[in-house]
C-alpha positions in Angstrom: 91.7 52.5 -54.8 89.4 54.2 -57.3 85.9 52.8 -57.9 84.0 53.1 -61.0 80.5 54.6 -60.4 78.8 51.9 -62.5 80.4 49.2 -60.4 79.4 50.5 -57.0 76.5 48.5 -55.4 75.0 49.6 -52.1 72.1 48.8 -50.0 70.5 51.7 -48.0 68.6 50.9 -44.9 66.0 53.0 -43.1 66.0 52.4 -39.5 62.6 52.5 -37.6 64.2 54.2 -34.5 67.5 55.5 -33.9 69.6 54.0 -30.9 67.6 50.6 -31.2 69.7 47.5 -31.6 69.4 46.3 -35.2 69.5 42.7 -35.8 70.1 40.5 -38.9 70.4 43.7 -41.0 73.8 45.0 -42.1 74.8 47.7 -44.6 77.1 46.3 -47.2 79.3 48.2 -49.6 80.9 46.4 -52.5 83.6 48.3 -54.5 85.2 46.8 -57.6 88.2 48.5 -58.6 88.8 48.8 -62.3 87.6 50.7 -65.5 84.3 52.4 -65.5 81.8 51.5 -68.3 82.5 54.6 -70.2 84.8 53.2 -73.0 87.8 55.0 -71.7 90.4 54.4 -69.0 89.4 55.9 -65.7 91.7 53.8 -63.3 94.3 55.4 -61.0 97.8 56.2 -62.2 100.5 53.5 -61.7 101.5 52.9 -58.1 104.9 53.2 -56.7 106.4 50.1 -55.1 105.8 51.3 -51.7 102.2 52.4 -52.4 101.7 49.0 -54.1 102.9 47.1 -51.1 100.7 49.2 -48.8 97.7 48.7 -51.0 98.4 44.9 -51.0 98.7 45.0 -47.2 95.4 46.7 -47.0 93.7 44.2 -49.5 94.8 41.2 -47.4 93.7 43.0 -44.2 90.3 43.7 -45.9 90.1 40.0 -47.0 91.0 38.8 -43.5 88.4 41.1 -41.8 85.8 39.9 -44.2 86.6 36.3 -43.7 86.6 36.9 -39.8 83.2 38.7 -40.2 81.7 35.9 -42.0 82.9 33.3 -39.5 81.6 35.6 -36.7 78.2 36.0 -38.3 78.1 32.3 -39.0 78.7 31.6 -35.4 75.9 33.9 -34.3 73.4 32.8 -36.9 71.8 30.5 -34.3 72.2 31.5 -30.6 72.0 27.7 -29.6 72.5 27.9 -25.9 69.3 30.1 -25.6 67.2 27.9 -27.8 64.7 25.4 -26.0 62.0 25.2 -28.6 61.3 25.6 -32.2 59.9 29.1 -31.6 63.1 30.0 -29.9 65.1 28.7 -32.8 63.5 30.7 -35.6 63.8 34.0 -33.4 67.6 33.3 -32.9 68.6 34.0 -36.6 67.1 34.4 -40.0 69.0 31.3 -41.2 68.1 29.1 -38.3 65.9 26.0 -39.0 64.5 23.3 -36.5 64.5 19.4 -36.9 61.4 18.0 -35.7 62.6 14.3 -36.3 61.8 12.4 -33.2 65.0 10.4 -33.0 67.4 13.3 -34.2 69.0 13.9 -30.7 70.6 11.3 -28.6 70.2 10.6 -24.9 71.8 13.4 -22.9 72.1 15.8 -25.9 70.4 19.2 -25.5 67.4 20.2 -27.4 69.3 23.2 -29.0 71.1 20.7 -31.3 67.8 20.6 -33.2 68.6 24.2 -34.3 70.9 24.9 -37.1 71.0 25.9 -40.6 69.3 23.8 -43.1 72.5 22.6 -44.8 74.0 21.6 -41.5 70.7 19.8 -40.3 70.8 17.8 -43.6 74.4 16.9 -42.9 73.4 15.7 -39.5 70.9 13.3 -41.2 67.7 15.3 -40.4 65.1 14.3 -43.0 64.4 17.4 -45.3 60.7 16.7 -44.7 61.3 17.2 -40.8 63.1 20.5 -41.2 60.9 23.4 -40.3 62.1 26.8 -41.8 59.4 29.4 -41.8 60.1 31.8 -44.7 58.7 35.4 -45.6 56.0 36.0 -48.2 53.3 38.4 -49.1 49.7 38.4 -50.1 48.0 41.1 -52.3 44.8 42.1 -50.6 43.8 44.8 -53.1 45.3 44.8 -56.4 43.4 46.9 -59.0 45.1 47.5 -62.4 46.6 50.9 -63.1 44.5 53.2 -65.3 45.1 53.0 -69.0 42.7 55.3 -70.8 41.8 59.0 -70.4 38.1 58.6 -69.4 39.0 56.2 -66.6 36.4 53.8 -67.6 36.0 50.0 -66.8 34.8 47.3 -69.3 31.2 48.3 -68.7 32.0 52.0 -69.7 31.3 52.9 -66.0 33.5 55.9 -64.9 35.7 55.2 -62.0 38.6 57.0 -60.0 41.8 56.7 -61.8 44.3 54.2 -60.3 48.0 55.4 -60.4 49.5 52.9 -57.6 49.4 49.2 -57.8 48.8 47.3 -55.4 46.6 49.1 -53.0 47.1 46.9 -50.1 49.6 44.1 -49.2 49.9 41.7 -46.3 53.5 40.8 -45.4 54.4 37.7 -43.3 57.8 38.2 -42.2 60.4 35.9 -40.6 62.3 38.2 -38.1 65.6 39.2 -39.7 64.7 37.9 -43.1 64.3 40.5 -45.9 61.3 40.4 -48.3 60.6 42.3 -51.4 57.4 43.1 -53.3 57.0 45.6 -56.2 54.9 48.8 -56.4 53.9 50.2 -59.9 53.1 53.7 -60.5 51.7 55.4 -63.7 50.8 59.0 -64.0 47.2 59.0 -65.3 46.0 61.1 -68.1 43.5 63.8 -67.3 44.0 63.4 -63.6 42.1 66.1 -61.6 44.0 69.1 -60.4 43.3 71.5 -57.5 45.2 74.7 -57.3 44.9 77.0 -54.2 46.3 80.5 -54.7 47.6 81.9 -51.5 48.6 85.7 -51.9 50.6 88.0 -49.8 48.4 91.1 -49.5 51.0 93.4 -47.6 51.4 96.8 -49.1 54.3 96.0 -51.2 52.2 93.5 -53.3 49.8 96.3 -54.4 50.7 96.2 -58.2 50.7 92.4 -58.1 47.0 92.3 -56.7 45.8 94.3 -59.8 47.1 91.5 -62.2 45.8 88.7 -59.9 42.4 90.1 -60.1 42.2 89.3 -63.8 44.0 85.9 -63.5 41.1 83.4 -62.9 40.1 82.4 -66.5 43.7 82.4 -67.9 44.8 80.3 -65.1 42.0 77.7 -65.6 42.6 77.7 -69.4 46.2 76.7 -68.8 45.2 74.1 -66.1 42.8 72.6 -68.6 45.4 72.0 -71.2 46.7 69.5 -68.6 43.4 68.1 -67.4 39.7 68.7 -68.0 38.9 68.7 -64.2 40.7 71.7 -62.8 39.7 73.8 -59.9 41.1 76.9 -58.4 40.6 78.8 -55.0 41.9 81.9 -53.3 43.3 82.9 -49.8 45.2 85.8 -48.5 47.5 86.7 -45.7 49.6 89.3 -44.0 50.9 88.8 -40.6 50.0 88.8 -36.8 48.3 91.9 -35.6 50.6 92.5 -32.6 53.7 94.5 -32.0 56.4 94.3 -33.4 54.8 92.8 -36.5 52.0 95.3 -37.0 51.2 98.7 -35.8 48.7 98.3 -33.0 47.5 101.9 -32.9 43.7 101.6 -33.4 43.7 103.8 -36.4 46.7 102.1 -37.9 45.0 98.6 -37.5 41.8 99.8 -39.4 44.0 101.3 -42.2 47.8 100.0 -42.1 48.4 101.4 -45.6 50.0 104.8 -46.3 47.7 107.8 -46.2 47.5 108.1 -50.0 46.0 104.7 -50.2 42.2 105.0 -50.1 41.2 101.3 -50.5 43.0 99.6 -47.6 41.6 96.7 -45.5 42.3 96.2 -41.7 45.4 94.2 -40.9 44.7 90.4 -40.5 46.6 87.2 -40.3 45.1 84.7 -43.0 41.7 84.7 -44.5 40.2 82.0 -46.7 38.4 83.9 -49.6 37.2 81.3 -52.1 36.8 77.5 -51.9 38.2 75.5 -54.9 35.9 76.1 -57.9 35.8 75.4 -61.6 34.3 78.9 -62.2 37.0 81.4 -63.3 34.6 84.2 -63.4 33.8 83.6 -59.6 37.5 83.6 -59.0 37.9 87.0 -60.6 34.8 88.4 -58.7 36.0 87.5 -55.3 39.6 88.4 -55.8 38.5 91.8 -57.3 36.8 92.4 -54.0 40.1 92.2 -52.2 42.0 95.3 -51.0 45.6 95.7 -50.0 46.7 95.8 -46.3 50.0 96.2 -44.5 52.2 95.5 -41.6 55.4 96.7 -40.0 58.3 94.3 -40.4 59.7 92.7 -43.6 58.9 88.9 -43.0 55.3 87.9 -43.4 53.1 85.2 -41.7 53.5 82.9 -44.7 53.8 79.6 -42.6 50.7 80.4 -40.6 48.6 80.8 -44.0 50.1 77.7 -45.4 49.3 75.6 -42.3 45.7 76.6 -42.1 45.3 76.2 -46.1 46.6 72.6 -45.7 44.8 71.3 -42.4 41.5 73.1 -43.2 40.8 70.8 -46.0 36.9 70.7 -45.5 36.8 74.5 -46.0 39.3 74.8 -48.9 37.6 71.8 -50.5 40.6 69.7 -51.4 39.5 66.7 -53.6 40.9 63.4 -54.8 43.3 65.1 -57.1 46.7 66.5 -57.6 46.8 69.3 -55.0 48.8 72.4 -55.6 49.3 75.2 -53.3 50.8 78.5 -54.9 52.4 80.9 -52.5 53.0 84.5 -54.0 55.0 86.9 -52.0 57.9 89.3 -52.1 59.2 88.8 -48.5 60.5 86.1 -46.3 58.6 84.4 -43.5 58.4 84.2 -39.8 58.9 80.9 -38.1 58.5 79.1 -34.9 59.9 81.1 -31.9 59.5 84.6 -33.6 56.0 85.0 -31.9 57.8 85.3 -28.6 58.8 88.9 -29.8 55.1 89.6 -29.7 54.5 87.9 -26.2 53.0 84.9 -28.0 54.4 81.7 -26.3 51.9 78.9 -27.0 53.3 76.6 -29.8 51.4 76.1 -33.0 49.2 72.9 -32.7 49.0 72.1 -36.5 45.2 72.3 -36.4 42.4 74.2 -38.2 41.4 77.3 -36.6 39.0 79.3 -39.0 36.1 81.1 -37.6 32.8 81.8 -39.2 34.3 84.6 -41.2 36.9 82.1 -42.5 39.7 84.1 -40.7 42.5 82.6 -38.7 41.1 82.9 -35.1 44.3 82.0 -33.3 46.4 84.4 -35.1 47.5 86.2 -32.1 47.3 83.4 -29.6 49.6 80.8 -31.1 53.2 81.1 -32.4 54.2 80.5 -36.0 54.6 77.0 -37.1 58.1 75.5 -37.6 59.3 74.6 -41.2 59.3 70.9 -40.0 55.6 71.2 -39.0 54.7 72.7 -42.3 56.8 70.1 -44.4 55.0 67.3 -42.4 51.4 68.6 -42.9 52.1 69.2 -46.6 53.2 65.5 -47.0 50.6 64.1 -44.7 47.8 65.9 -46.9 49.6 65.1 -50.3 49.9 68.9 -51.2 52.6 70.1 -53.4 53.8 73.7 -52.8 54.9 76.2 -55.6 56.7 79.2 -54.2 56.2 82.2 -56.6 58.4 84.8 -55.2 60.3 87.9 -56.3 64.0 87.8 -57.1 65.1 89.2 -53.8 63.9 86.4 -51.9 64.4 83.5 -54.2 67.5 82.2 -52.1 65.3 82.0 -49.0 62.6 80.0 -50.6 65.2 77.8 -52.5 66.5 76.7 -49.0 63.0 76.1 -48.0 62.4 73.8 -51.0 65.3 71.7 -49.9 63.5 70.8 -46.7 59.9 70.5 -48.2 59.8 67.5 -50.6 57.9 67.9 -53.8 58.0 71.8 -54.0 59.2 74.2 -56.5 60.5 77.8 -56.6 59.8 80.3 -59.5 60.7 83.9 -59.8 57.8 86.4 -60.2 58.2 89.5 -62.2 57.7 92.8 -60.4 54.1 92.9 -61.1 53.2 89.1 -61.1 52.4 89.3 -64.8 54.3 85.8 -65.5 52.5 83.9 -62.8 50.5 81.6 -65.1 53.6 80.5 -67.1 55.6 80.1 -63.8 52.8 77.8 -62.2 52.6 75.7 -65.5 56.4 75.2 -65.5 56.4 74.3 -61.8 53.5 71.8 -62.2 55.2 70.0 -65.0 58.6 69.6 -62.9 56.5 68.4 -59.9 54.4 65.9 -61.9 57.4 64.4 -63.8 59.3 63.7 -60.6 58.0 60.6 -58.8 59.4 60.3 -55.1 58.2 57.0 -53.4 58.3 57.3 -49.7 56.7 55.9 -46.5 55.1 57.4 -43.5 56.4 57.0 -39.9 57.7 53.4 -39.7 56.5 51.2 -36.7 59.5 50.4 -34.3 61.4 47.3 -35.3 60.7 47.7 -39.2 63.2 48.7 -41.8 62.5 49.6 -45.4 64.6 50.2 -48.5 63.9 50.7 -52.3 65.3 50.0 -55.7 63.9 52.0 -58.6 63.3 50.8 -62.1 62.6 54.0 -64.1 63.6 53.1 -67.5 64.2 49.4 -67.5 67.4 49.6 -65.4 67.7 49.1 -61.7 69.0 52.0 -59.6 69.3 51.8 -55.9 67.7 55.0 -54.3 67.1 55.7 -50.8 63.6 57.0 -51.3 62.7 55.5 -54.6 63.1 58.3 -57.1 62.3 58.5 -60.8 62.7 61.7 -62.9 61.2 62.8 -66.1 58.3 60.6 -65.8 55.6 61.3 -68.6 52.0 60.8 -68.5 51.2 57.1 -69.1 54.8 55.9 -68.4 54.9 53.1 -65.9 57.7 52.9 -63.3 58.4 50.1 -60.9 59.8 50.3 -57.4 61.1 47.2 -55.5 60.4 47.5 -51.8 62.3 45.5 -49.3 61.0 45.3 -45.8 62.6 43.5 -42.8 61.1 42.9 -39.4 64.0 43.2 -36.8 62.1 41.2 -34.1 58.8 39.5 -33.3 55.9 42.0 -32.9 52.2 42.3 -32.9 50.5 43.3 -36.4 51.7 46.8 -37.6 50.7 49.0 -40.6 52.2 51.7 -42.4 51.8 53.4 -45.8 53.9 53.7 -48.9 53.1 55.9 -51.9 54.5 58.8 -54.2 54.8 62.1 -52.5 52.1 64.5 -53.6 49.4 62.0 -54.5 46.8 60.6 -52.4 47.1 56.9 -53.7 49.1 54.8 -51.2 49.8 51.2 -50.8 48.7 50.0 -47.4 51.4 47.5 -45.9 50.2 45.2 -43.1 53.1 43.5 -41.4 52.8 40.3 -39.3 55.9 38.3 -38.0 56.3 34.5 -38.2 57.4 33.7 -34.8 55.8 30.3 -34.3 56.2 26.9 -35.9 53.7 24.8 -37.7 54.9 21.3 -37.2 51.9 19.0 -37.7 53.2 16.6 -34.9 52.4 12.9 -34.8 50.2 12.9 -31.6 50.1 9.1 -31.4 53.8 9.3 -30.3 53.0 11.4 -27.3 52.6 8.9 -24.6 55.6 6.8 -25.7 58.1 9.7 -26.1 57.0 11.8 -23.2 56.7 9.1 -20.5 52.9 9.8 -20.5 53.4 13.2 -18.9 53.5 15.4 -21.8 53.0 15.9 -25.6 55.2 16.2 -28.6 55.8 19.8 -29.9 57.9 20.0 -33.0 59.8 16.7 -32.1 60.4 17.7 -28.5 58.5 17.1 -25.3 56.4 19.8 -23.9 55.9 18.5 -20.2 52.8 18.7 -18.1 52.7 20.7 -14.9 54.9 19.0 -12.3 57.2 17.3 -14.8 60.3 18.2 -16.6 63.2 16.7 -18.6 63.7 15.5 -22.1 61.1 12.9 -21.8 59.2 14.4 -19.0 60.6 11.7 -16.7 61.6 14.1 -13.8 59.0 14.4 -11.2 59.1 18.0 -9.8 56.1 17.5 -7.5 55.9 20.3 -5.0 59.2 21.7 -5.8 59.3 24.9 -7.8 61.0 24.4 -11.2 62.7 27.6 -11.0 64.3 26.7 -7.7 65.5 23.5 -9.2 67.2 25.4 -12.0 68.9 27.7 -9.7 70.8 24.7 -8.4 72.4 24.5 -11.8 74.2 27.7 -11.7 76.6 29.3 -9.2 74.9 32.8 -9.2 72.3 34.8 -11.1 74.9 36.2 -13.5 75.9 32.8 -15.0 74.0 30.9 -17.5 72.4 27.6 -16.6 74.9 24.8 -16.5 77.4 27.5 -18.0 75.5 27.0 -21.3 77.3 23.8 -21.7 74.9 21.3 -20.3 71.2 20.6 -19.5 69.7 21.1 -16.1 67.8 17.8 -15.1 66.1 17.6 -11.8 68.4 20.2 -10.3 71.6 18.6 -11.7 73.7 19.5 -14.8 74.1 16.8 -17.4 77.1 18.1 -19.3 77.2 18.0 -23.1 80.1 16.9 -25.1 82.2 19.6 -26.9 81.8 19.8 -30.6 85.6 19.1 -31.0 85.5 16.2 -28.6 86.3 18.1 -25.5 85.0 16.5 -22.2 83.0 19.0 -20.2 82.5 18.3 -16.6 82.2 19.9 -13.2 79.1 20.8 -10.9 78.0 23.6 -13.3 79.7 22.1 -16.5 82.2 24.9 -16.1 85.4 22.7 -16.5 87.2 21.2 -19.5 90.8 20.1 -20.1 91.5 22.1 -23.3 90.8 25.9 -22.2 94.0 26.5 -20.5 96.6 29.2 -21.5 98.8 28.4 -24.5 102.6 29.1 -24.7 104.7 28.6 -27.9 101.5 27.0 -29.5 101.4 24.4 -26.7 98.8 23.9 -24.2 100.4 24.8 -20.8 103.5 25.4 -22.6 103.9 21.5 -22.8 105.3 21.6 -19.3 102.1 20.8 -17.5 98.4 19.4 -17.5 95.2 21.3 -18.0 92.8 20.5 -15.3 89.5 22.4 -15.1 90.8 25.4 -17.3 93.9 25.8 -15.0 97.5 24.7 -15.8 98.9 22.3 -13.2 102.7 22.6 -14.0 105.3 19.9 -13.9 108.0 19.8 -11.3 110.5 22.6 -12.0 108.1 24.8 -13.8 105.8 27.8 -13.0 103.6 30.4 -14.4 100.1 30.6 -15.7 101.1 28.7 -18.8 103.9 26.7 -17.2 106.1 28.8 -19.3 109.0 29.4 -16.8 111.6 27.3 -15.1 111.5 27.8 -11.3 114.3 30.2 -10.3 114.9 33.1 -8.0 118.3 34.1 -8.9 117.3 37.5 -10.3 115.0 38.1 -7.4 117.6 37.8 -4.6 119.3 40.8 -2.8 122.8 40.6 -1.4 121.4 39.6 1.8 119.7 36.5 0.5 116.2 37.9 0.8 113.8 37.4 -2.2 112.2 40.6 -3.6 113.0 42.2 -0.3 110.1 40.1 1.3 107.8 42.6 -0.5 106.6 40.5 -3.3 106.6 37.1 -5.1 109.3 35.7 -7.6 107.6 34.4 -10.6 109.4 33.3 -13.7 112.6 34.8 -12.1 111.1 38.3 -11.8 109.7 40.1 -8.8 106.0 41.0 -8.7 106.0 43.5 -5.9 103.2 44.4 -3.5 102.0 47.5 -1.8 103.2 50.0 -4.4 106.9 48.8 -4.4 108.7 48.7 -7.6 110.9 46.1 -9.4 113.5 44.8 -9.9 113.8 44.0 -6.2 110.8 45.8 -4.6 113.2 48.1 -2.7 111.6 51.5 -3.5 108.0 52.7 -3.1 107.7 56.1 -5.0 104.2 56.6 -4.1 104.3 55.8 -0.3 104.2 58.6 2.4 107.2 59.4 4.6 107.4 57.1 7.6 108.9 59.7 9.9 105.5 61.3 11.3 104.1 57.7 12.0 107.4 56.7 13.9 107.5 59.8 16.1 105.8 58.2 19.3 108.2 55.2 18.9 111.3 57.5 18.6 110.3 59.3 21.7 109.9 56.2 23.8 112.9 54.2 22.5 115.4 57.2 22.5 114.3 59.3 25.5 111.8 57.0 27.6 109.1 59.6 27.2 105.8 59.8 25.5 102.5 57.9 25.5 104.2 54.6 24.6 106.8 54.6 27.2 105.1 51.9 29.4 104.7 49.2 26.5 107.4 50.5 24.2 109.0 47.1 23.4 105.7 45.7 22.2 104.4 48.7 20.3 107.6 49.5 18.6 109.2 45.9 18.1 109.5 46.5 14.4 112.1 49.3 14.9 115.6 48.6 15.6 117.3 51.6 16.9 120.6 53.1 18.5 121.3 56.5 20.1 124.4 58.6 18.9 126.0 62.0 20.0 126.4 63.2 16.4 124.2 62.7 13.2 125.8 63.3 9.8 122.8 62.6 7.5 122.0 65.2 5.1 118.2 65.2 5.4 117.2 63.6 8.7 113.9 63.4 10.1 112.6 66.2 12.4 109.4 65.6 14.5 108.0 67.2 17.7 107.6 64.9 20.7 104.8 65.2 23.2 106.7 68.0 25.2 107.2 70.1 22.1 110.7 69.3 21.7 112.2 68.5 18.3 113.7 64.9 17.9 116.2 64.5 15.0 116.7 60.9 13.7 117.2 59.0 10.4 115.2 55.8 9.2 116.3 53.0 7.0 113.7 50.6 5.6 114.5 46.9 6.1 113.2 43.9 4.4 109.5 43.3 4.7 106.8 45.7 5.4 107.1 48.4 8.1 110.4 47.3 9.4 113.0 50.1 10.0 116.6 50.7 11.5 116.6 54.1 13.3 119.6 56.2 14.4 118.5 58.7 17.0 120.3 62.0 18.1 120.6 61.7 21.9 119.8 65.4 22.5 116.6 67.1 21.8 116.0 70.6 20.8 113.7 72.1 23.4 112.6 75.7 23.6 113.6 77.8 26.7 110.8 77.9 29.5 108.7 81.0 29.5 108.7 83.4 32.5 105.2 83.7 33.9 106.0 87.0 35.6 107.3 88.6 32.3 104.1 87.3 30.6 101.8 88.6 33.2 103.7 92.0 33.5 103.9 92.3 29.8 100.2 91.6 29.5 99.4 94.1 32.2 101.6 96.8 30.6 100.1 96.1 27.2 96.5 96.5 28.6 97.4 99.7 30.4 99.2 101.1 27.3 96.2 100.2 25.2 93.8 102.0 27.6 96.0 105.0 27.7 96.1 105.2 24.0 92.3 104.8 23.8 91.8 107.8 26.3 94.4 109.9 24.5 92.6 109.1 21.1 89.2 110.0 22.6 90.6 113.2 24.1 92.2 114.1 20.7 89.0 113.6 18.9 86.9 115.8 21.4 89.6 118.5 21.1 89.4 118.4 17.4 85.6 118.7 17.4 85.8 121.8 19.9 88.3 123.4 17.7 86.0 122.9 14.7 83.0 124.4 16.6 85.0 127.5 17.8 86.3 128.2 14.2 82.7 128.1 13.0 81.6 130.5 15.8 84.6 133.0 15.0 83.4 133.0 11.4 79.8 133.8 12.0 80.8 136.4 14.5 83.1 138.2 11.9 80.3 138.2 9.5 77.7 140.0 11.9 76.9 143.8 10.9 75.4 145.8 13.8 73.2 149.0 13.2 72.2 151.8 15.8 68.5 152.3 16.0 66.5 154.6 18.4 63.5 153.1 20.2 60.3 154.6 19.2 59.2 154.8 22.9 62.3 156.9 23.8 61.6 160.7 24.8 64.5 163.1 25.5 64.8 164.7 29.0 65.1 168.4 27.6 62.2 170.2 25.9 62.5 173.4 23.9 59.4 175.7 23.7 59.3 178.7 21.5 57.6 181.9 22.6 55.2 182.9 19.8 55.5 186.5 20.9 59.1 186.7 20.6 60.5 188.5 17.6 64.0 188.3 18.2 64.4 192.0 19.4 
């Protein structure tokens, strides 16, 4: 089904807290098929027969659900069983009213019969003057008219602050669950003051831009004064955190972070407030002219740090009662919450002002960057509109940021910022012409939605939005507020984003009745032990009952009421009677049903229905249970008594493992229909029967002394040969294998067993062979150990010997004569001998 846009009506509801139960407020969507109001056909193409049938089916289903929903809602409008007073009644639903007429309820009827819709109370002959129906309304506490002239003067020509929002304060008295609407008017005043704070990135890449900004003051003021005669400008600058990896922390580079060729360079810094808001353009030029460029390492800057301090340090910036603009100029992206951890900064940003005496951000290297959400909240909280004047390369980044920060604009700077004045003018015109009505954080239990009247037509809008609103043009917003429950006095503000003017909304809930009772009737109606409160008796201490005629005395009233319910999980008298002096006085049903029983828990119409007949027409309903006629059974007496389909060949019913109801077995213990013969999930019975098999078949085992008593559920016989394919095999107490088969009989744990008369026992073990083998094994192991040790020692000796032989073969011996040696022969030459 196609819905024309002009025929789509919706109601958008803001919830005060997610996850809280929302009472009496529903989202409704009405879609009317047909042609849009455009002068041409916009409907869907003709449907095929099958599609048309399906569409009609869906239409009828939707109508049925809508009718059902209305019935359900109607039934739940007044939770009557919980109502005991007028205050309870008006809390139980937004359409509930209370009849205070003295003779409205009859003897034995509950007080909650006084609570119903106005129409039903009138039908029940409650006089209209006796119907209590508190409604919601509002009171205008401050309602100054909107400004209409440029000078903002009153009738006595006394200048006053312009008024752009009306009313200024409203008091809402709300019935829980009942919506109430009032109007807020807005008119953009002429000659409204403007404050513009120019926040500039002074990283080195903005060097050429700074030269242009130094001459910007007077031209910027001239442009602003085309809009208003009261314009002020201020200036602040920023770079980034002065820790690694954001800034070079070498002492020399901290003092001069610019390239060597740059002579005029100031030390690295985070944010610095330079000039408070002023009307003097020359002063702006003078202060900005004294600024020098700085620098850092990475591409993103500390823009969010600078915005946060510019916003929250209002007394130092000098923000006034004006349209507040914050212009951020940069050619780079921004760091955000979490990036500070790269520089070992773990303390989250606290969103507070931290400017020291030199107007420099003192917590620059101690606190992390703020998150985008923090910045958006602080801008909205302080009614400041942001203009991001950025270069083309980072325009997508700040466009995404604009989507998160309401009332903000993005403009593209030229490479040297020469177009900044025109950029600011264009952004201001866009911001001022878009009016977005919104509220601050709602108290719990309150919902708000808006309808905007921007040009004489009513357009539902989730935040109250009007575009292209010119100066002097009035727009009207209808604000609908709902209190979901009773609460103490709450307060919240509604106003256009970016403007200081707000409407203060005080909310009080009407949860008590103002009945103006006839006090002269107290003594007669309340047995002299109470007073009339909205037509019902409010008893003195020690008395209770409709007419305060039940004397409680020393008994605790709570204890008496406990006697009117079977347990703490059940309502008093099952919600169908009144507890009087510890006994239930049952009410009559709305359709004539007779309610009875100790706790009013019985009636003779709430039994099961079969074939559209109570108890199938084959029984009587007694205390919510069918008592069947002879020959019938079932919870709704829907079956004739028969067991034919439940009987086995042996005549047993459901194998004695279930009940035959309506000629069908309802098995127990995991057994399955149709005759409860099989139990797929039951374990094998063989292991559990092993002890009985041992005593029955072989008169052995732990049960042999009382075998008949312990194993009476087993019928057995012994055979010489067993032909079963998969017999049971279990060990007995002597370790022998017993072979047998088991056949389950009727009932539970009854078996027929066939036992093979011979056990499979292992041959006895020779003790001598075991001892001899063990001794031989020990001896062999010992011998192997000795051989292994000897082998290891032999191997080590061979290795040492080889090493010795290698060293000996490498030795080189030389022959030397001792210096102490003297030969035994001495030769002496005769000096006179000539050889002749």
